[in-house]
N, C-alpha and C positions, 0 to 999 in steps of 0.2 A: 503494499500499499505506498502509495507516496505521502510524505510528508508535507502540510500545509503550512509550517510554519512561517514561511516568508510571506504568507497572505493572510492578513488578519479578518479579511472578510469570508474566508473559507472555513467551514465547521469540521473539526478531526471527528473522524468516524472512527469509535473506537469497538473492536469485536471482542465479543465476549466469548469467542470461540479459542480453544486450545490449541493451535493449528499443528503447534509440534506433536502434541497426542495423536492428534487426527493424521499426521504423517507417518507416524511410526507404526500404526495399524497397517496390518497387508491385508490385501483383499480377500486373501482365504480365512481371514478373522473376522471378518464384517459380517453381522447378524440381518440378514433379510427375511427373518420368519414373519416378521408383522407385515409384509409387504405380498399383497395376494397374485397368485400369478394371473398372467394376461394368456387366458384359453381363446380356442377358437371364436366362442359367443362375442368376447371383448372385441376381435378384429373385426366381425362379421357386423356388429353394429356401430364401428368406429365411423366417425365423419372426419373427413380433411377440412377444416376451416382454415380457411387463407387469409392473412392480415388484410386489413382495411387499407387499399390502396390511399395514397395521400396527393393531394392536388399542391403544385408548386405556385406559391402567390408571393406577392410582395406586400409586406405591410410596414407602416410606419409605426414604432413603437418608441416611447421615452428611452433615454440614455440610462436612466435608472433602472428601469425595468429589464431592460437588456442585461445589464451589468449584473443585477442580480442571479437572474438566472444564469447567466455565464458563469458565474461566480463558483455554482453546485457542480461546475465540472462538463464532461463529455456528455451528451445528450439533452442539452438546454432546449432544444427546439422541442423535441418530444415532451419535455415537463410542460412548455408552455400549452402545447397540446392538449394534454392533460389536465391542465387549470381551465383550459376554455372548456372542455367537454364537461368537464364537473360543474362549472358554471350553467351551461345549458342545462343539464341534468336537476340542478338545484331548481332552474325558473319553471322547466316543466313540471315541477311539482306544486307549484303554488298555484 
């Protein structure tokens, strides 16, 4: 994980996962007993759902809005899209 210490606007994400312990476990020692088997019924009823295609647009946003989203790192345009979708859903419930 990259350190964000040089940029005070970026939040540092602390993982609570013990990655050294995870890395030390061999694949043969992983317990998969709680994961159901994927049988023929699963595959016969499975549907392929393709991601929604996006349309390229030009939009004018305030610098502080862009900078805030960019400060969260890669995928800032996807996050802007998610916020706008959430707004639409919230307004649809009114």
